[in-house]
VOGU-3710 file (C-alpha; in Angstrom, 3 decimals, decimal comma):
1> mptlrisnsg> 26,141/69,923/23,928  28,003/67,512/26,194  29,274/64,314/24,589  28,392/60,960/26,080  31,556/59,045/26,754  31,827/55,422/27,791  35,019/54,125/29,272  36,583/50,890/28,117  35,271/49,224/31,239  31,820/50,711/30,523
11> sallllavlt> 31,932/49,364/26,969  32,728/45,911/28,253  29,883/46,083/30,754  27,444/47,232/28,048  28,543/44,441/25,688  28,196/41,897/28,471  24,686/43,148/29,220  23,666/42,868/25,563  25,087/39,349/25,264  23,431/38,278/28,499
21> tfmacapkks> 20,068/39,568/27,281  20,511/37,824/23,910  21,460/34,512/25,506  18,483/34,732/27,851  16,136/35,232/24,883  17,816/32,676/22,589  16,220/29,240/22,354  17,757/26,625/24,548  19,513/24,020/22,472  20,952/20,913/24,014
31> ppvpmdlaqe> 24,447/19,761/23,091  24,412/17,227/20,209  23,493/13,739/21,392  25,197/10,739/19,776  22,721/9,079/17,399  23,326/6,432/14,738  21,637/7,224/11,422  22,321/3,686/10,224  20,025/2,348/12,964  17,038/4,508/12,026
41> siipipvsvk> 13,959/2,619/10,797  13,458/4,217/7,390  10,789/2,723/5,099  11,413/2,305/2,176  15,024/1,450/2,922  17,319/3,967/1,155  20,034/3,157/-1,348  22,831/4,510/0,855  23,073/5,624/4,489  26,283/6,935/6,060
51> atnssfelts> 26,184/7,833/9,746  28,312/10,458/11,515  27,024/9,623/15,009  25,778/12,997/16,173  22,439/14,826/16,038  20,624/17,896/14,807  17,859/19,435/16,915  14,878/21,481/15,807  14,370/24,551/18,009  12,189/27,645/18,011
61> atdiyvqgds> 14,942/29,308/15,954  14,675/26,698/13,186  13,108/27,678/9,871  12,789/26,002/6,494  14,557/27,760/3,613  13,964/26,920/-0,025  16,196/27,814/-2,944  15,037/30,918/-4,789  11,426/32,033/-4,914  9,896/29,038/-6,719
71> kellkigqyl> 6,229/28,676/-5,750  6,532/24,915/-6,109  9,484/24,690/-3,731  7,801/27,055/-1,288  4,764/24,750/-1,344  6,957/21,746/-0,497  8,586/23,701/2,316  5,164/24,658/3,646  4,045/21,026/3,474  6,962/20,106/5,743
81> adklnpstgl> 6,292/23,016/8,095  2,638/22,008/8,321  3,703/18,495/9,331  6,140/19,740/12,003  4,392/22,680/13,633  1,270/21,123/15,204  3,267/18,604/17,231  6,427/20,610/17,946  4,812/23,992/18,516  8,021/25,565/17,202
91> gievkssnea> 6,376/27,966/14,758  8,701/26,973/11,925  8,424/29,396/8,996  9,202/28,933/5,306  11,567/31,431/3,677  13,420/31,915/0,396  17,187/31,918/0,036  19,657/31,557/-2,808  22,289/30,021/-0,547  22,471/27,732/2,442
101> pavgniylsi> 21,044/29,491/5,516  22,671/30,072/8,870  23,204/27,372/11,478  20,138/25,596/12,838  17,898/25,533/9,761  16,607/23,220/7,019  17,433/23,992/3,379  15,659/22,536/0,333  17,375/23,050/-3,025  17,441/21,850/-6,611
111> kkdaklgaeg> 20,776/20,563/-7,829  20,758/19,360/-11,395  21,910/15,766/-11,272  20,471/13,466/-13,924  21,472/10,413/-11,886  18,809/11,309/-9,318  16,061/11,324/-11,934  12,668/12,817/-11,046  12,383/11,377/-7,541  15,865/10,751/-6,155
121> ynlnitpdgv> 17,347/12,939/-3,438  20,428/13,551/-1,296  19,929/14,355/2,387  22,789/15,728/4,501  22,272/16,184/8,248  24,885/17,804/10,481  24,646/19,222/14,018  24,409/22,646/12,353  21,604/22,007/9,879  19,788/19,877/7,333
131> tleanapagl> 20,281/20,128/3,560  17,988/18,300/1,141  18,922/18,313/-2,558  17,146/16,825/-5,562  17,193/16,985/-9,321  13,476/17,864/-9,404  10,781/19,005/-6,950  9,311/15,500/-6,677  12,645/14,337/-5,266  12,484/17,012/-2,584
141> fmgvqtirql> 9,007/15,825/-1,638  10,254/12,239/-1,342  13,159/13,404/0,805  10,746/15,280/3,067  9,082/11,941/3,867  12,468/10,670/5,051  12,931/13,743/7,250  9,565/12,981/8,863  10,673/9,435/9,674  13,979/10,580/11,171
151> lpaqvesssk> 12,179/12,645/13,806  10,480/11,066/16,848  7,181/9,330/16,063  5,134/11,882/17,991  6,044/14,500/15,372  3,116/13,037/13,401  0,611/14,030/16,065  -1,928/16,766/15,356  -1,536/18,197/18,870  1,465/19,653/20,706
161> qegpwrmatg> 3,875/17,060/22,127  7,014/17,154/24,230  10,410/17,220/22,506  13,287/17,196/22,065  13,082/16,995/18,252  16,373/15,408/17,205  17,565/13,750/14,008  20,610/11,523/13,622  23,387/13,012/11,497  24,894/11,661/8,312
171> tindiptyav> 24,046/11,406/4,623  21,330/9,559/2,730  21,422/9,076/-1,030  18,277/7,586/-2,467  16,490/6,818/-5,745  13,535/4,533/-6,557  13,768/1,247/-8,424  10,414/1,391/-10,227  8,719/4,338/-11,924  5,213/3,484/-10,686
181> rgamfdvarh> 4,530/2,730/-7,028  0,977/2,979/-5,902  -2,235/1,748/-4,401  -5,777/1,368/-5,682  -8,819/2,692/-3,821  -12,149/1,131/-4,771  -14,858/3,762/-4,253  -17,376/1,887/-6,423  -18,395/-1,054/-4,209  -18,688/1,337/-1,273
191> ffsvedtkrf> -18,503/5,068/-1,822  -15,972/7,106/0,155  -16,082/10,856/0,673  -13,600/13,398/-0,658  -12,155/13,682/2,873  -11,663/9,913/3,132  -10,018/9,805/-0,272  -7,636/12,592/0,711  -6,806/10,664/3,870  -5,884/7,664/1,709
201> idliaaykmn> -3,685/9,919/-0,444  -1,870/11,292/2,610  -1,155/7,799/3,918  0,376/6,516/0,694  2,340/9,748/0,214  4,030/9,221/3,576  5,705/6,097/2,161  6,807/7,646/-1,158  4,096/6,127/-3,348  3,433/8,169/-6,473
211> tmhlhlsddq> 0,186/6,876/-7,995  -3,355/6,279/-6,802  -5,670/4,216/-8,957  -9,305/5,241/-8,386  -11,801/2,495/-9,262  -14,687/4,789/-10,215  -17,272/2,427/-11,674  -18,553/-1,088/-11,134  -21,764/-3,078/-10,970  -22,678/-1,519/-7,620
221> gwrieikswp> -22,103/2,143/-8,405  -20,934/4,861/-10,803  -18,890/7,452/-8,883  -17,957/10,287/-11,262  -20,200/12,943/-12,775  -20,306/12,770/-16,575  -22,147/15,835/-17,855  -23,050/14,347/-21,237  -24,541/11,263/-19,552  -25,874/12,636/-16,237
231> klaehggktq> -27,900/9,582/-15,185  -24,660/7,584/-14,774  -24,002/9,325/-11,468  -27,512/10,456/-10,584  -29,069/7,010/-10,947  -26,132/4,623/-11,281  -24,404/6,178/-8,258  -27,293/6,126/-5,811  -26,522/2,799/-4,104  -23,658/0,505/-3,056
241> vgggkggyyt> -22,959/-2,975/-1,676  -25,555/-3,835/0,927  -28,018/-1,222/-0,319  -26,520/1,838/1,335  -26,891/5,390/0,063  -23,953/5,411/-2,353  -22,827/8,693/-3,853  -20,528/10,189/-6,481  -17,943/12,897/-7,017  -18,946/15,988/-8,917
251> qeqykdivqy> -16,392/17,042/-11,494  -15,299/19,859/-9,194  -14,777/17,401/-6,337  -12,826/15,067/-8,594  -10,591/17,963/-9,714  -10,040/18,832/-6,057  -8,929/15,251/-5,344  -6,634/15,279/-8,383  -5,007/18,544/-7,290  -4,632/17,339/-3,717
261> aldryitiip> -2,790/14,299/-5,063  -0,640/16,382/-7,419  0,420/18,567/-4,498  1,805/15,347/-3,002  3,396/14,213/-6,287  0,811/11,481/-6,726  -0,748/10,815/-10,124  -4,404/9,786/-10,159  -5,210/6,891/-12,501  -9,003/6,854/-12,979
271> eidmpghtna> -10,666/3,587/-13,954  -13,908/3,085/-15,843  -14,318/-0,700/-15,899  -15,679/-2,210/-19,143  -17,196/-4,127/-20,867  -18,028/-6,078/-17,698  -18,519/-4,684/-14,191  -20,955/-2,242/-15,819  -24,364/-2,889/-14,230  -24,581/0,640/-12,768
281> alaaypelnc> -24,233/2,109/-16,280  -26,642/-0,476/-17,731  -29,223/0,501/-15,112  -28,847/4,191/-15,944  -29,100/3,913/-19,743  -31,154/1,090/-21,316  -29,615/1,689/-24,767  -26,296/0,310/-23,509  -27,952/-3,131/-23,242  -28,396/-5,265/-26,345
291> dgkarelytg> -32,077/-5,773/-25,466  -32,650/-2,055/-24,808  -33,948/-2,739/-21,295  -32,553/-1,066/-18,185  -31,051/-3,341/-15,557  -31,989/-3,155/-11,893  -29,483/-1,505/-9,572  -27,237/-4,104/-7,958  -26,107/-4,239/-4,326  -24,549/-7,699/-4,118
301> tevgfstlct> -20,950/-8,835/-4,570  -21,079/-11,356/-7,427  -18,975/-10,623/-10,527  -18,978/-11,441/-14,219  -22,700/-11,130/-15,028  -22,809/-7,747/-16,799  -21,621/-6,492/-20,170  -21,982/-3,511/-22,437  -23,462/-4,297/-25,834  -20,215/-4,387/-27,770
311> kneitykfid> -21,868/-4,438/-31,218  -23,933/-1,271/-30,839  -22,426/2,035/-31,982  -24,124/3,880/-29,119  -21,788/1,977/-26,784  -18,736/3,576/-28,389  -20,377/7,013/-28,407  -20,926/6,515/-24,663  -17,314/5,424/-24,074  -15,931/8,279/-26,158
321> dvirelaalt> -17,936/10,836/-24,174  -16,913/9,361/-20,825  -13,228/9,145/-21,723  -13,287/12,641/-23,246  -14,675/14,222/-20,080  -12,493/12,165/-17,773  -9,338/12,900/-19,785  -10,048/16,628/-19,591  -10,247/16,390/-15,791  -7,156/14,201/-15,403
331> pgpfihiggd> -3,686/15,699/-16,019  -1,958/12,343/-15,522  -1,063/10,252/-18,591  -3,219/7,189/-17,863  -6,858/6,133/-18,185  -7,685/2,652/-16,882  -10,229/0,755/-18,982  -10,687/-2,262/-16,695  -11,371/-5,277/-18,885  -11,424/-7,911/-16,141
341> eshvtkkedy> -13,921/-10,679/-15,390  -16,165/-9,952/-18,375  -17,390/-13,529/-18,310  -20,613/-13,027/-20,311  -18,878/-11,154/-23,130  -17,963/-13,590/-25,883  -14,263/-13,649/-26,660  -14,937/-12,793/-30,304  -16,726/-9,659/-29,084  -14,350/-8,843/-26,239
351> ipfvnrvqgi> -11,172/-8,607/-28,337  -12,390/-6,077/-30,947  -14,034/-4,093/-28,123  -10,763/-3,798/-26,172  -8,860/-2,891/-29,330  -11,316/-0,125/-30,194  -11,476/1,308/-26,680  -7,697/1,600/-26,563  -7,930/3,737/-29,686  -10,529/5,971/-28,023
361> vlshgkqaig> -8,204/6,521/-25,070  -5,344/7,403/-27,421  -7,565/9,821/-29,328  -7,972/11,837/-26,133  -4,230/12,032/-25,502  -3,952/9,346/-22,824  -2,331/5,942/-22,463  -4,546/2,970/-21,725  -4,042/0,623/-18,804  -6,184/-2,483/-18,333
371> wdeialgtlk> -6,301/-5,594/-16,210  -4,275/-8,435/-17,665  -7,189/-9,795/-19,754  -6,762/-6,941/-22,257  -3,575/-8,670/-23,455  -5,935/-11,077/-25,268  -6,372/-8,253/-27,755  -3,788/-6,276/-29,718  -2,124/-3,788/-27,403  -1,768/-0,294/-28,799
381> kgafvqhwad> 1,455/1,665/-28,496  1,842/2,992/-24,970  -0,740/0,647/-23,461  0,125/-1,167/-20,238  -1,254/-4,303/-18,633  -1,964/-4,704/-14,927  -1,219/-8,259/-13,835  -3,583/-9,561/-11,189  -4,299/-13,205/-12,037  -3,261/-14,785/-15,340
391> vdnavnavkq> 0,493/-15,084/-15,831  0,018/-16,038/-19,495  -1,649/-12,688/-20,123  1,249/-10,865/-18,475  3,799/-12,712/-20,602  1,701/-12,108/-23,718  1,674/-8,391/-22,951  5,465/-8,293/-22,813  5,687/-10,223/-26,073  3,571/-7,445/-27,612
401> gskvlmspar> 6,082/-4,851/-26,432  4,127/-3,672/-23,400  5,187/-3,354/-19,774  3,389/-4,831/-16,800  2,134/-3,175/-13,630  2,407/-5,844/-10,937  -0,647/-6,386/-8,684  -0,726/-10,157/-8,109  -3,900/-10,886/-6,121  -2,273/-13,600/-4,000
411> kaymdmqyds> 0,393/-11,145/-2,832  -0,760/-7,553/-3,311  -4,525/-7,383/-2,773  -4,986/-5,445/0,446  -8,611/-6,551/0,787  -7,464/-10,107/1,420  -7,711/-11,154/5,055  -4,570/-11,510/7,139  -5,881/-14,805/8,489  -9,194/-16,562/9,147
421> ttqwglhwaa> -9,926/-14,364/12,167  -9,718/-11,016/10,332  -12,990/-9,120/10,725  -13,017/-7,558/7,253  -11,858/-8,673/3,857  -12,054/-11,792/1,707  -9,705/-14,697/1,088  -10,516/-16,055/-2,371  -6,961/-15,264/-3,562  -5,119/-16,040/-0,316
431> yievdsayiw> -4,702/-15,090/3,295  -1,972/-12,441/3,141  -0,081/-11,900/6,382  2,465/-9,120/6,587  5,386/-11,394/5,736  3,691/-12,837/2,641  2,834/-9,321/1,474  6,516/-8,372/1,674  8,401/-11,473/0,552  8,160/-11,335/-3,242
441> dpatlvpgla> 9,936/-9,633/-6,103  8,052/-8,056/-9,050  10,964/-8,941/-11,340  10,928/-12,686/-10,602  7,371/-13,564/-9,534  6,143/-14,320/-13,066  8,312/-16,660/-15,156  9,116/-14,928/-18,422  9,156/-11,430/-16,913  12,290/-9,530/-15,911
451> qkdvlgieap> 12,751/-6,182/-14,177  12,946/-4,362/-17,517  9,431/-5,605/-18,283  7,912/-4,247/-15,079  6,391/-0,763/-14,962  6,016/-0,918/-11,203  3,846/-2,187/-8,383  0,323/-1,378/-7,257  -1,490/-2,718/-4,185  -5,285/-2,655/-4,688
461> lwsetvdqid> -7,858/-2,210/-1,927  -11,263/-3,509/-3,037  -14,131/-2,363/-0,862  -16,829/-5,058/-0,865  -16,425/-5,584/2,899  -15,317/-2,137/4,128  -17,330/1,076/4,191  -15,512/3,198/6,807  -12,048/4,726/6,491  -10,834/3,140/9,740
471> eveymvfprl> -11,723/-0,276/8,282  -9,759/0,627/5,153  -6,779/1,596/7,304  -6,895/-1,749/9,109  -6,678/-3,646/5,824  -4,019/-1,339/4,360  -1,724/-1,092/7,395  0,780/-2,492/8,087  1,015/-4,061/4,625  1,257/-0,852/2,599
481> pgyaeigwsa> 4,744/0,232/3,792  6,013/-3,133/2,569  4,528/-2,618/-0,876  6,064/0,842/-0,932  9,464/-0,670/-0,161  9,092/-3,344/-2,840  8,493/-0,595/-5,389  11,185/1,796/-4,161  14,080/-0,283/-2,855  16,319/-2,702/-4,716
491> asarnwdgyk> 15,532/-6,378/-4,136  19,113/-6,942/-2,972  18,584/-4,467/-0,107  15,399/-6,101/1,167  15,009/-8,955/3,629  12,163/-9,874/5,946  14,170/-10,070/9,175  15,492/-6,540/8,771  12,224/-5,152/7,487  10,043/-6,489/10,296
501> krlgahgprf> 12,256/-4,712/12,848  11,931/-1,441/10,991  8,194/-1,993/10,587  7,816/-2,677/14,301  9,458/0,663/15,036  6,706/2,350/13,019  3,996/1,230/15,452  4,167/4,468/17,499  4,254/6,421/14,231  1,047/4,723/13,045
511> tamginyyps> -0,520/5,613/16,399  0,581/9,237/16,151  -0,870/9,408/12,629  -4,166/8,077/13,933  -3,970/4,904/11,811  -6,149/1,977/12,824  -3,654/-0,781/12,018  -3,523/-4,561/12,375  -0,938/-5,477/15,057  0,429/-8,591/13,370
521> klvewkedkg> 1,924/-11,102/15,788  4,747/-11,656/13,304  6,105/-8,207/14,163  7,520/-7,023/17,480  5,821/-3,649/17,763  7,873/-0,992/19,483  6,209/0,752/22,394  6,370/4,489/22,777  8,758/4,303/25,753  5,924/5,152/28,102
531> kklkn> 5,337/8,507/26,424  1,640/8,897/25,744  0,442/11,244/23,057  -1,601/14,181/24,248  -5,107/14,387/22,828
//
């Protein structure tokens, strides 16, 4: 058989042909463009940013690699891919690797470093690739939110957009200041669907918040199925403020919400308000009233008129059943027992009630949180107080060895109007413009409290005046990123002049995310450089 021989010149020609074909098929990647990482508008502001004045570009050859074959890390990688692919159209895949991948990729890895804690991360961006390291998976998830913000705003769109998709190069080292950083969603005054609640979770996750407080019961509605007391949801959940249809979550729906939050490293804190704010329960079960008579369902907005019968044993059987079922559905460590505005409960009845209910929560393996009024009682070990109004209660809680979750109504209530012209919201606590929402420090706001006494920050959204998710978004944005920064970033790193510039740069990002936000005149909102998002 004749042997095929290729001359040296033929070999060169063949090699050239192969290289030419490869280069023609390879994704086109622009030369690195000078970009300054220190000028990027990251919210919350990181602990440390060091720029190297170049750029990394995502291309169709880019993939996301995660260290090893951990299902949890693969899930985080897929979360990032799912955020990037709809807008970029790059078809980024998630793969496993025990070492840093080749040039042009993103690598997520665990590097044991106790200094980073559960949520800190190190992000290194070079023209050749992106490496995100953390001590724990939650830290990787927090770092992923930073990666999102370093890409052009249109990356948040749900439809394909035009690139290029560049990130400034350099290193970011970051760790949160407070352990708890969250928002409260009131689904009791007006009921919101599972889809709306997941939307709320996604929005707070984007700014590194890690808790969502669900206000599940109030005078106007009971929103969680309790199998041992079925009329709570079936009857107590049938209406809402203004007389609308109302609704409730089945236990399966609630578990779905909890898991959705956990996948985003957000802990759900469920609240069953008591002994006041209980008319929905009192309407469902007459025996919870001292006179044994069922109350009428309530659709107004007044507060302080209802109370459980604190001297009847059936009341504690009821509470034990509710907490038992709720604790079994909630993997997080906290159950919120409310305790606020119980104006018709005598103090001599209120204090032993709060003390006993804390014990019930403990008996089901959870820690109790309550509004600051519960500090009038004796706080059990592990109980926390949520400050909203009375500074004396907050100080009293600390004196009892507790820590305080900071939600001062005059600063942190997202249902407060921005000004007198705001369509939705109330103003009994204050008008809260974007600057007022940002310019305060949880460690110094209450005399007698220091940073060591503060568990964290939570921004509540009460829903008396809002019943659609776009109305919720308008009240929440643009204040929520500021609350997220207060909880994450050191007070020494924060100032209004710098923050409002970074916030203004997030205007196009809000638009790309489909957020209906309030365009405060105090902020110079950045335009999208004439680039309109494709629908």
